[in-house]
VOPAGU-2260 file (C-alpha; in pm, 1 decimal, decimal comma):
REM VOPAGU-2260
SITE   aa  ch    i         X         Y         Z
SITE  LYS   A    0   -2184,6   10961,5   10893,9
SITE  ILE   A    1   -2340,9   11301,8   10848,5
SITE  THR   A    2   -2605,7   11432,0   11084,6
SITE  MET   A    3   -2918,8   11604,0   10960,2
SITE  GLU   A    4   -2796,4   11918,2   11139,7
SITE  THR   A    5   -2461,4   11907,5   10958,2
SITE  PHE   A    6   -2637,6   11840,9   10626,4
SITE  ASN   A    7   -2869,9   12138,6   10681,6
SITE  THR   A    8   -2575,3   12364,1   10770,2
SITE  ILE   A    9   -2396,5   12266,4   10448,0
SITE  ILE   A   10   -2696,3   12313,7   10216,1
SITE  ASN   A   11   -2800,3   12643,4   10378,5
SITE  GLY   A   12   -2478,2   12818,3   10278,9
SITE  ASP   A   13   -2452,1   13073,5    9996,8
SITE  MET   A   14   -2251,7   12830,9    9784,6
SITE  PRO   A   15   -2448,4   12584,1    9571,2
SITE  VAL   A   16   -2414,1   12222,8    9682,9
SITE  LEU   A   17   -2439,5   11928,5    9443,2
SITE  VAL   A   18   -2549,8   11629,3    9648,6
SITE  ASP   A   19   -2483,6   11284,3    9504,7
SITE  PHE   A   20   -2719,4   11032,4    9667,1
SITE  HIS   A   21   -2557,2   10696,3    9599,5
SITE  ALA   A   22   -2514,3   10340,3    9727,7
SITE  THR   A   23   -2208,1   10114,8    9743,5
SITE  TRP   A   24   -2392,3    9834,5    9559,9
SITE  CYS   A   25   -2499,5   10061,2    9269,7
SITE  GLY   A   26   -2303,2   10015,5    8944,8
SITE  PRO   A   27   -2399,9   10350,4    8786,7
SITE  CYS   A   28   -2308,6   10520,8    9117,3
SITE  LYS   A   29   -1960,2   10368,3    9104,6
SITE  ALA   A   30   -1924,4   10486,1    8745,2
SITE  MET   A   31   -2009,1   10841,3    8860,6
SITE  ASN   A   32   -1735,1   10851,1    9128,3
SITE  PRO   A   33   -1449,3   10975,3    8904,0
SITE  ILE   A   34   -1684,1   11227,2    8739,2
SITE  MET   A   35   -1789,2   11363,0    9079,5
SITE  GLU   A   36   -1423,3   11394,2    9183,6
SITE  GLU   A   37   -1342,3   11589,8    8865,6
SITE  ILE   A   38   -1642,0   11818,8    8917,7
SITE  GLY   A   39   -1534,9   11875,5    9277,3
SITE  GLU   A   40   -1189,4   11982,3    9160,3
SITE  GLU   A   41   -1323,4   12206,2    8882,8
SITE  MET   A   42   -1584,7   12374,9    9102,4
SITE  ASP   A   43   -1355,5   12416,3    9405,3
SITE  GLY   A   44   -1445,5   12747,6    9566,8
SITE  ASP   A   45   -1758,5   12794,0    9353,7
SITE  ALA   A   46   -1968,4   12495,9    9463,7
SITE  ARG   A   47   -1953,9   12205,4    9706,4
SITE  ILE   A   48   -1995,3   11838,5    9628,5
SITE  LEU   A   49   -2148,7   11619,3    9894,3
SITE  LYS   A   50   -2183,6   11242,3    9864,0
SITE  ILE   A   51   -2461,7   11080,2   10067,4
SITE  ASP   A   52   -2475,5   10700,6   10100,0
SITE  ILE   A   53   -2849,5   10626,4   10115,5
SITE  ASP   A   54   -2792,6   10311,7   10322,2
SITE  GLN   A   55   -2596,3   10500,7   10589,5
SITE  GLU   A   56   -2798,0   10824,2   10575,6
SITE  ARG   A   57   -3155,2   10700,9   10544,8
SITE  ALA   A   58   -3306,5   11005,2   10718,0
SITE  VAL   A   59   -3154,2   11243,5   10462,9
SITE  ALA   A   60   -3251,3   11022,1   10167,6
SITE  THR   A   61   -3607,0   10988,9   10300,8
SITE  LYS   A   62   -3645,7   11361,5   10364,7
SITE  PHE   A   63   -3563,7   11437,0   10001,3
SITE  GLN   A   64   -3763,4   11142,0    9863,5
SITE  VAL   A   65   -3467,6   10970,2    9700,9
SITE  HIS   A   66   -3614,5   10647,7    9560,1
SITE  SER   A   67   -3344,1   10556,1    9309,6
SITE  VAL   A   68   -2969,3   10598,8    9285,4
SITE  PRO   A   69   -2782,7   10783,9    9172,6
SITE  THR   A   70   -2994,6   11092,0    9239,0
SITE  PHE   A   71   -2837,8   11435,4    9214,5
SITE  ILE   A   72   -2987,0   11739,2    9385,5
SITE  ILE   A   73   -2845,8   12091,4    9372,6
SITE  PHE   A   74   -2921,4   12301,8    9679,5
SITE  LYS   A   75   -2886,4   12679,0    9692,5
SITE  ASN   A   76   -2958,5   12868,5   10015,6
SITE  GLY   A   77   -3121,7   12556,7   10160,1
SITE  LEU   A   78   -3359,8   12500,4    9869,3
SITE  ALA   A   79   -3349,9   12210,3    9624,8
SITE  VAL   A   80   -3325,6   12402,4    9295,9
SITE  TRP   A   81   -3260,0   12109,8    9059,8
SITE  ARG   A   82   -3268,3   11731,7    9071,0
SITE  ASN   A   83   -3213,1   11439,5    8838,2
SITE  SER   A   84   -3199,8   11064,2    8883,9
SITE  GLY   A   85   -2972,8   10836,0    8685,5
SITE  LYS   A   86   -2621,8   10845,5    8548,7
SITE  MET   A   87   -2520,2   11174,5    8387,8
SITE  ASP   A   88   -2224,3   11299,9    8189,9
SITE  LYS   A   89   -1978,7   11547,4    8339,3
SITE  ALA   A   90   -2062,6   11831,9    8097,6
SITE  SER   A   91   -2432,6   11820,6    8186,2
SITE  LEU   A   92   -2369,0   11817,9    8561,7
SITE  LEU   A   93   -2122,8   12106,1    8529,5
SITE  HIS   A   94   -2375,5   12299,9    8322,0
SITE  TYR   A   95   -2647,3   12262,8    8583,9
SITE  ILE   A   96   -2430,4   12348,8    8883,4
SITE  ARG   A   97   -2280,7   12651,3    8706,4
SITE  THR   A   98   -2636,2   12776,6    8649,6
SITE  PHE   A   99   -2655,5   12835,3    9026,8
SITE  THR   A  100   -2310,3   12983,5    9094,3
SITE  ASP   A  101   -2297,2   13359,7    9131,0
């Protein structure tokens, strides 16, 4: 479990954070898991990847109005700078997160 305080600390850093709002029962979310792992490895040191299970972290999901999964939100300095719902390919996700790395 992640607390709202911990979540806020993570997203308020200088490094962009790609948050994957997902659910264990969601097929497209499961399909995204290996892609998210690869992105995490490729962006190591340049961006963070954070996975949020909407069923376990309802307060976080509600705060950011996540109504469908998967939903991806990129945070930079505490602000949501990009978001998209639905399955995405690795190249597109990498493109968007690299847009916000220094």
